[in-house]
C-alpha positions, 0 to 999 in steps of 0.5 A: 490466473496466478493466485499470488497476482491477486494477493499483491494486486489489491494493495498495489492498486490501493496504493496507486489510488492513495498516491493520486489522491494525495497528489490531487489534495496537495495541488489543491493545498489541502495538506491536512487531508493529504496527511491523513491519506498518507497515513492510510497509504502507509498501512497499505504499504505494510500490507503489501510488504507482508504479502510480498514476504509471504510470496517470497518465503511462504505463509510463515513469513513476516515482513521485516521491521523498518 
């Protein structure tokens, strides 16, 4: 299996899990908990951005600031 697949797969799977969790919390009107989960989601997105930058540009790459 391609090593790069493993690099981006875990953050992507975690992002998917957080988005489902946030959706479910919102359906239950648990907005404070959804907001907390959204913070964790943001962290995972930044990790994914870093991994993708490395995949595109090599190990010395840094993700662009937003």
